[in-house]
C-alpha positions, 0 to 999 in steps of 0.5 A: 500500500503506497503511503500507508503507514501502520499507526503502531509500528510506523512502517508499511507492515501490511500484507494483502489477504482475503477477509470473508465478509469484509472489504478489508484487503490488507492486514498488519504484520506487527504485533499491535496491528495484528491484535487490532485486526483480531479484535475488529475482524476476528482474524490476523494476517496469519489466519486470514485467507492467503492469496494464491501465489501467481505461479500456483494460479498459473499451474491450476489454470493449466491443469484445468485446461489440460483436463478440458483438452483430454475430455471426451466429446459430448453427444451428437445433440450437444450445444457445447463440447469441451473439445470442439466448442459451441454449436453454431447451427442457425436453428439448433432446435430444428436442424443440427447439420449446418456446414459451418458448425464445429459440432454438427457439420457432416465433416466434423470429427465431433460426430464421428467421435460420438458415434465411436462412443456408441451414441446414435443420432 
């Protein structure tokens, strides 16, 4: 926090934390400031929710993306597939065979994969 000095230790002793039910985002790290945070908020910087380190967040997002990429296709009547994306049929309720649709076009590998999994149109 630029310019914010702790009234107890006269230093910038604050760290960012998530405090559920509060809009407070920084907590003091000095003993007196921690005591005040516990009194007012019920937590101090050691017991509040720590923010995820950026490298951990990147790892989590990559893991999620990998899980989606390795997912099987959804069925032939799907409006979305984790592998092929969104249905782009002009009128999905009436016709699921638009040539530009990544799911339902006759040349789409989505339909072929669904048939291989045993689903019928």
